[in-house]
C-alpha positions in Angstrom: 70.4 176.0 58.0 66.8 175.1 59.7 66.7 177.7 63.1 66.5 174.7 65.3 70.5 173.7 64.5 71.3 178.0 64.1 69.9 177.7 68.2 71.7 174.8 68.6 75.2 176.3 67.3 74.6 179.4 69.0 73.8 177.8 72.9 76.9 175.5 71.9 79.3 178.5 71.3 77.9 180.3 74.7 78.7 177.3 76.5 82.5 176.7 75.4 82.9 180.6 74.9 81.9 180.7 79.2 83.9 177.5 79.2 87.0 179.1 77.9 86.6 182.7 79.9 85.7 180.3 83.3 89.9 178.7 82.4 91.7 181.6 81.6 90.1 183.5 84.7 91.1 180.7 87.8 94.2 180.1 85.8 95.9 183.8 86.6 93.7 183.7 90.2 96.4 180.7 90.2 98.9 181.6 89.5 101.5 183.3 91.7 105.3 184.0 92.3 107.2 181.1 94.8 110.3 183.0 96.3 112.9 182.8 99.1 113.9 184.9 100.9 116.9 186.1 98.7 114.8 186.1 95.5 112.4 188.4 97.1 115.8 190.8 98.4 117.1 190.5 95.0 112.7 191.7 93.1 111.0 192.9 96.5 110.3 196.8 94.9 108.8 195.1 91.8 106.2 192.6 94.8 104.9 194.7 96.9 101.6 194.1 97.5 101.3 191.8 95.1 100.0 187.9 96.4 103.3 185.8 95.9 104.7 182.3 97.8 107.1 182.8 100.5 109.8 179.7 101.2 111.9 180.2 104.3 112.9 178.5 107.7 111.9 179.8 110.9 114.7 181.9 112.9 115.1 180.8 116.4 113.5 182.6 119.2 111.8 184.8 116.4 108.5 183.6 117.4 106.2 186.6 118.9 102.6 185.4 120.3 100.7 188.5 120.0 96.9 189.0 120.9 95.6 185.2 122.5 97.2 182.9 120.1 95.3 183.4 116.4 98.2 186.4 114.9 102.1 185.9 114.9 104.8 187.3 114.4 108.8 185.7 113.1 111.0 186.0 111.4 112.6 184.0 108.4 115.7 183.1 106.5 117.4 180.4 103.6 120.5 178.6 104.8 123.4 179.7 102.4 127.0 178.4 102.5 129.1 176.5 104.8 126.5 177.5 108.1 125.7 181.1 106.7 122.1 182.9 106.1 120.1 185.5 104.1 118.6 188.4 105.8 115.9 187.8 107.9 112.7 188.4 106.9 110.0 190.7 108.9 107.0 187.7 109.0 103.6 188.4 110.9 100.0 185.8 110.1 96.5 185.7 111.4 94.8 182.6 111.9 94.8 179.0 112.4 98.9 178.0 113.6 99.2 174.8 112.5 101.0 172.1 115.3 104.3 171.8 113.6 105.1 174.9 113.7 108.5 175.4 115.6 111.5 177.6 115.9 113.5 176.2 112.6 110.5 174.9 110.7 110.2 175.3 107.0 108.2 177.4 106.2 105.6 178.4 102.6 104.0 181.5 103.5 100.9 183.5 100.9 100.8 186.4 101.0 101.9 190.8 100.4 104.9 192.3 101.3 104.4 195.8 102.5 105.9 199.0 102.0 107.5 198.4 105.4 108.8 195.5 104.8 106.7 193.1 106.7 105.6 189.7 105.0 101.7 190.2 105.9 100.6 186.1 105.4 97.3 184.9 105.0 98.5 181.7 104.8 101.3 179.6 106.3 102.1 176.0 106.3 105.3 174.9 107.5 107.2 171.3 108.6 109.2 170.4 110.5 112.5 168.9 109.2 113.0 166.6 111.9 109.5 165.0 112.3 109.6 164.0 108.2 113.7 163.3 108.2 113.8 159.5 106.3 115.3 156.3 108.2 117.4 154.0 108.3 116.4 150.3 107.9 118.4 149.5 110.5 117.5 152.4 112.9 113.8 151.1 111.6 114.9 148.0 112.7 116.5 148.2 116.2 113.5 150.9 118.0 111.9 147.7 117.3 113.9 145.5 119.4 
């Protein structure tokens, strides 16, 4: 083989290996466990100080604003059977608070559970269920009368 072909093959191999390393490292960063409040309770010891996603519903009356409007502490829980709920989970979040964040909002949080049991969220996504419920055709039609 000529020296040009060897250089070309070596360069191509370096590019392929680099791409494989990038894909593997980014997929490890993107993969994250997703739990509901009940699921986290069952496996909490395994995931202390590990990055996870946690879903729940904001407990009515539990939102407390700390140091201005940038930090909130609140409780979340998960509805179970016939009006019962899971244990409450304490959450602390510092950052921009979405407009849809309020009592009974569905939330998805990214963060870590600390040894004291408080879930410290780095990301807060909130959805107000009543705002996104679909209307029937008759309700939509009546609203234009």
